[in-house]
C-alpha positions in Angstrom: 12.6 7.5 3.3 13.5 11.1 3.4 10.6 13.5 2.9 11.2 17.1 2.3 9.1 19.4 4.5 6.4 20.9 2.3 4.2 23.9 2.9 0.5 23.2 3.5 -1.4 21.9 0.5 -5.0 21.8 -0.5 -6.6 18.5 -1.5 -6.4 19.5 -5.2 -2.7 20.3 -4.9 -2.1 17.0 -3.1 -3.9 15.0 -5.7 -1.9 16.6 -8.5 1.4 16.2 -6.6 0.7 12.6 -5.7 0.3 11.6 -9.3 4.0 12.5 -9.9 5.3 10.5 -6.9 6.7 6.9 -7.2 5.5 6.2 -3.6 2.0 6.2 -2.1 0.9 8.9 0.3 -2.1 9.5 2.5 -3.1 13.1 3.1 -4.0 14.5 6.5 -5.7 17.6 5.2 -2.5 19.7 5.0 0.5 17.5 4.2 1.4 14.1 2.6 2.0 11.1 4.9 4.3 8.5 3.4 2.9 5.0 3.4 5.6 2.6 4.5 5.8 -1.0 3.2 4.0 -3.6 5.3 5.3 -6.8 6.8 4.8 -10.3 5.5 2.2 -11.0 8.3 0.4 -7.8 7.4 0.2 -8.8 3.7 -1.0 -12.3 4.6 -3.9 -11.0 6.6 -4.8 -8.6 3.7 -4.7 -11.5 1.2 -6.6 -13.9 3.3 -9.5 -11.5 4.1 -9.6 -10.4 0.5 -9.8 -14.0 -0.7 -12.4 -14.9 1.9 -14.6 -12.0 1.0 -14.2 -12.5 -2.8 -15.4 -16.1 -2.5 -18.5 -15.1 -0.5 -19.9 -11.9 -1.9 -22.6 -11.7 -4.4 -22.1 -10.3 -7.9 -23.5 -7.0 -6.6 -20.1 -6.3 -5.0 -16.4 -6.0 -5.7 -13.7 -6.8 -3.2 -10.3 -5.2 -3.8 -7.2 -5.6 -1.8 -5.2 -3.0 -3.8 -4.5 0.6 -2.7 -7.5 2.7 -3.7 -8.1 6.3 -2.4 -11.0 7.1 -0.2 -11.7 10.8 0.3 -12.8 11.6 3.8 -13.5 14.9 5.6 -12.1 17.3 6.3 -10.3 17.0 2.9 -8.2 13.9 3.7 -7.2 10.9 1.6 -6.9 7.4 3.0 -5.8 4.1 1.5 -7.6 1.2 3.3 -6.0 -2.2 3.0 -9.2 -3.7 1.6 -12.4 -2.2 0.2 -15.8 -3.6 -0.7 -17.6 -1.6 -3.4 -21.0 -1.8 -5.0 -20.5 -2.8 -8.6 -20.8 0.0 -11.1 -18.4 2.6 -9.8 -16.5 4.3 -12.6 -13.2 2.6 -13.4 -11.4 5.9 -14.0 -12.5 7.4 -10.7 -9.6 8.9 -8.6 -11.4 8.0 -5.4 -13.9 5.2 -4.5 -16.9 5.1 -2.3 -16.8 1.8 -0.4 -19.4 0.1 1.6 -16.9 -1.7 3.8 -13.3 -0.7 4.6 -10.8 -3.0 6.3 -7.6 -1.9 7.9 -5.0 -4.3 9.1 -3.1 -2.8 12.0 0.7 -2.3 11.8 2.9 -0.5 14.3 3.3 2.5 11.9 -0.5 2.9 11.4 -2.0 1.6 14.6 -2.7 5.0 16.1 -4.3 6.4 13.0 -6.3 3.2 12.3 -7.8 3.2 15.9 -8.1 6.9 16.6 -8.3 9.0 13.4 -9.7 6.8 10.7 -13.0 5.9 12.5 -13.9 9.6 12.7 -12.8 10.2 9.1 -14.5 7.1 7.7 -17.7 8.2 9.5 -17.8 11.2 7.1 -18.2 9.0 4.1 -21.9 8.2 3.7 -21.3 5.0 1.7 -19.2 3.3 4.4 -21.5 1.1 6.5 -18.8 -0.9 8.3 -15.1 -0.4 9.2 -13.3 -3.6 10.1 -10.0 -3.4 12.1 -7.9 -6.6 12.1 -4.6 -7.1 13.9 -1.8 -9.0 12.3 -1.6 -12.6 13.3 -0.1 -13.1 16.7 -0.6 -9.4 17.8 -3.6 -9.7 20.1 -3.0 -6.4 22.0 -5.9 -5.2 19.9 -8.8 -7.5 19.3 -10.5 -7.7 15.9 -13.5 -5.4 15.8 -16.1 -4.1 13.3 -17.5 -0.6 13.7 -21.0 -0.3 12.2 -22.7 2.9 11.1 -25.5 4.3 13.2 -25.8 7.8 14.7 -22.1 7.1 15.6 -20.0 4.0 15.1 -21.1 1.0 17.2 -18.1 -1.3 18.0 -18.7 -5.0 17.9 -15.9 -7.4 18.8 -15.3 -10.1 16.2 -15.3 -13.6 17.7 -15.2 -16.8 15.6 -16.8 -15.1 12.6 -16.8 -11.7 10.9 -20.5 -11.0 10.2 -21.0 -8.4 7.5 -24.8 -8.2 6.9 -24.1 -4.9 5.0 -22.9 -7.1 2.1 -24.5 -10.4 3.1 -21.3 -12.2 4.1 -20.1 -14.3 7.1 -16.3 -15.0 7.2 -14.9 -17.6 9.6 -11.9 -16.0 11.3 -9.9 -19.1 10.8 -10.0 -18.2 7.0 -8.1 -15.1 8.0 -5.8 -16.3 10.7 -5.8 -20.1 10.2 
């Protein structure tokens, strides 16, 4: 996809511009970043973790595996692969305030998912856990959950993904089996 170089934008300018675009873009605080399509393996992990969470969360939460904007600081927009929200957020909201965000690594997003997004997601007070999952078969990065404390605390994910923040335990074979 060819993207014309654009001058710096404010967050408000980006949000207005993005509404007119047929493709989805993240925003790095000054310019749009095109979101490339994922692979079949990437989509499968997203679907499986979404289904596993939906079947386990209480009625207090919503699990969505569709692209929803999360506004982070400093003035950035991200689209996590999966979000868990407390019920009651306004349906017409342009951004959401998730409790849990999940990113499935892909070659095009790996660097941002591992380096930039933890810092950015830490600026969103509602986010209590950030889950990073590799695609099936790519074990160069191990599954990990980062939990909020004074700073993120990384916990490797073994046989189960424990999310006490939403009262859920997911066997990893439900995601990769």
